[in-house]
C-alpha positions, -999 to +999 in steps of 0.1 A: +391-603-213+399-580-189+402-541-202+438-538-191+442-573-208+429-558-239+451-527-236+478-550-235+476-570-260+461-540-284+494-521-273+514-552-282+498-559-315+506-524-322+542-525-316+544-556-336+530-537-364+550-510-358+581-530-361+570-552-390+566-521-413+600-510-399+614-543-413+598-535-441+609-502-451+648-508-442+644-539-468+631-522-494+665-494-490+692-519-482+707-552-489+691-583-468+716-595-437+707-626-415+679-621-393+688-609-359+677-625-324+649-603-318+653-576-284+630-581-256+598-558-256+601-531-230+568-523-214+544-496-232+550-462-216+523-447-198+507-407-207+505-389-177+475-358-183+482-331-157+452-322-141+445-281-141+423-260-118+404-238-135+385-204-121+346-209-120+329-207-149+308-180-139+338-158-132+353-165-166+321-157-181+321-122-160+354-120-178+345-127-215+317-102-209+341-073-195+364-079-225+334-068-248+323-034-227+348-016-250+327-022-280+308+009-287+282-011-309+248-002-297+234-035-309+263-053-286+247-033-257+216-049-259+229-083-265+248-081-239+220-063-217+206-098-221+230-117-210+240-100-178+208-106-168+202-141-173+242-142-156+224-123-126+195-148-124+218-178-125+244-164-103+230-138-078+255-153-049+284-153-075+316-135-066+313-108-096+279-105-087+281-065-078+301-061-110+282-077-130+247-052-119+272-025-127+278-037-163+240-041-169+234-007-157+261+008-180+245-015-212+210+007-202+230+034-201+246+029-234+211+023-250+196+051-232+176+036-212+178+061-181+149+047-158+159+011-160+198+024-155+183+046-122+171+016-109+192-010-114+223+014-096+195+020-070+193-015-066+231-019-064+236+004-037+213-012-013+221-050-023+256-042-021+267-010+001+300-031+007+309-032-028+342-015-039+321-005-066+297+011-038+310+052-049+312+044-083+275+039-084+262+063-067+284+087-089+269+074-114+231+074-102+242+114-091+249+121-125+217+104-140+194+120-117+207+151-126+202+144-159+171+123-164+149+126-133+118+151-125+134+173-100+106+169-077+119+130-071+160+136-074+165+148-036+140+120-019+164+094-043+198+108-028+182+104+008+171+074+004+205+058-006+222+075+021+232+051+056+222+017+038+227-006+067+252-031+052+245-053+084+211-061+077+201-093+057+202-087+020+170-097+016+158-071+041+178-045+020+162-051-013+131-049+002+137-018+015+143-007-020+114-021-033+090-005-009+115+029-007+118+032-046+077+024-056+067+053-030+088+076-040+088+067-080+066+044-086+053+061-114+084+072-133+103+036-130+074+014-131+082-010-159+114-016-143+106-017-104+077-041-118+112-065-134+122-061-094+096-072-079+094-102-101+129-112-097+129-104-061+097-127-053+119-154-076+147-152-054+132-149-022+099-167-023+099-172+013+105-139+025+084-131+056+076-096+047+064-111+013+029-097+021+042-060+025+056-060-006+024-069-024+006-043-007+039-020-023+034-030-053+001-032-056+000+010-044+023+014-071-001-002-098-028+020-084-008+053-091+004+041-125-035+035-131-036-005-133-061-011-114-070-044-119-033-055-114-036-035-083-067-057-072-048-088-082-022-079-055-043-074-030-067-107-038-031-120-035-019-116-005-056-130+010-052-160-007-016-166-005-009-153+027-038-164+048-020-157+082-006-120+079-021-092+097-021-073+065-055-093+049-084-066+064-060-035+050-054-054+015-091-061+010-106-025+023-079-016+000-096-034-029-131-015-024-110+016-022-098+009-057-133+001-068-150+027-057-124+058-062-106+046-093-130+020-111-162+036-104-176+000-094-200+011-062-213-023-060-181-038-062-168-017-032-198-024-008-189-060-012-154-059-005-157-034+025-187-060+033-163-089+035-139-070+060-167-060+083-175-096+080-145-113+084-125-090+100-149-073+126-123-067+150-095-052+130-090-018+125-101-017+093-132-026+100-144+011+111-131+027+076-148-003+061-179+007+074-182+044+071-173+036+033-196+013+032-223+035+043-217+062+021-215+043-010-251+028-004-260+064-003-245+074-033-264+044-048-295+051-034-295+025-013-307+042+022-320+013+043-283-002+041-267+030+047-287+037+078-282-001+091-248+004+083-248+038+106-262+021+129-238-007+133-208+021+129-226+038+161-224+006+184-186-002+171-175+034+186-199+041+207-196+075+226-168+088+199-164+105+171-169+081+146-200+075+163-213+111+168-208+112+130-224+079+118-257+090+137-261+125+125-256+108+089-283+080+102-307+110+111-303+131+080-309+100+057-338+093+074-353+128+072-341+140+039-343+107+021-368+088+037-392+114+050-389+088+087-393+123+106-402+110+139-371+085+138-347+108+125-359+130+156-351+100+179-313+096+168-309+129+173-320+126+204-297+100+213-271+122+196-281+142+225-281+114+257-247+103+246-229+134+236-246+155+267-212+160+285-189+154+256-154+139+261-145+141+225-134+179+229-110+195+251-125+226+256-151+226+282-172+255+267-180+234+241-184+202+260-222+207+253-221+218+213-229+182+200-259+177+218-275+210+217-267+210+179-285+178+177-318+193+204-314+223+180-319+198+145-347+174+157-363+208+172-372+220+135-376+185+124-407+184+145-419+217+136-413+220+103-420+184+090-443+172+116-459+208+127-455+189+166-453+220+181-454+204+216-425+182+209-408+214+196-414+236+232-407+199+253-370+200+230-366+238+236-373+231+277-342+201+273-314+223+259-324+245+290-326+223+315-297+202+306-273+228+292-285+257+310-248+276+304-253+268+266-251+299+247-283+287+226-299+281+262-316+317+263-323+320+227-344+286+231-361+291+260-371+326+239-381+300+212-407+278+234-423+315+243-430+322+207-444+288+198-471+288+229-479+330+219-478+321+180-483+288+169-502+275+205-519+310+207-517+299+246-510+331+258-509+326+298-478+300+290-462+327+265-462+352+293-445+325+317-419+317+297-408+350+289-405+356+322-381+329+327-361+345+300-358+382+316-351+363+350-326+335+339-309+357+317-307+391+330-286+415+299-290+387+274-306+398+238-332+370+244-343+389+278-348+421+256-368+406+235-390+385+263-391+417+274-407+431+247-432+405+239-443+405+277-450+445+278-473+436+243-491+406+253-500+424+290-512+457+269-535+433+249-549+419+281-557+454+292 
């Protein structure tokens, strides 16, 4: 039987039954009369149901929560806060989302959770710059900053919310909010900001600059003392964003946290080594080399330090970094490994590479690096090797290659003294003293040379 036939039969049956019941009631009340002919049955009436256009459920929920806002019960504020957060998570683009976010801040204020309220209101300014509540949000925020935030943070946070560009994509504005707030007040607002980061990554998992946001989050973790959390975020960049240009920086920063904050220099060296092995052409490679060499020296891994300084010198040939690396290498060879001739050889390389120093702008100081290296080499030859001939040769190089250096007269005089006192070669000593007098008249070295020359001549007579 079809549904329509079944419904008609059911209605007919109900109608006949009703008629029978009515007849029975009537006969009980009145004397029976002859039965009349049955009337024709009319068609059953159709019940019309009116279709009501109801509002979107999220809007109805918003109105419901809004009605509860006048209740002063603090315990209810906690419940409403939780519900508001759930509503926002489920309806981030709903028509009343800006109002619900402000409602959330109001509940946080009722609960005296001022750091969270400030964070929520900062987000409101960036997420909804065109909202009708923008002015109210800023006023409420300003009041909270005056009463509940450190003085040094107030003005930077107020400056931050000025001129938010509403034409910019919402996710870009939200990322800007996270980055700037973390940099300014990451320690004070650490808990609320961590929640905001989690919400952002859940809401915008494919945002093109999430790697940069992870760097910002890691820096905030470091500032707060959550060092392992920071390392986790840096490593996450390497694992999740294989094409990111920030990978070298993330790995180098991992090394910095291990070194500066955790105190695990070996782990730090491993991180820096990873940078130079995998990102040799990046700008972070040089920094990683320098840090690695420093830590290798701290850990008394002197051969490793020498090797790294050599690599730095090649990587930054002719630049200040190369000079620093070579002089550090020479110092370790001399002071830590007692490889004194090797130290002299490195210093002579410094003199070769920086003979006409282009890293300085003052022409009067273009000889400084080379002359300083040669003077150090001469002292190692004298004090450690007792190699007076090599000492004289090095002094001679200073005079020959840097005759106008302020040190040239004194170095030539020193050569004469070595001949006289160490090698007992009076003839060559007298020749050198005469050269000082002839080449540098009026210099204090010339006066000393004249005195020595006069004394030696007197001894010979």
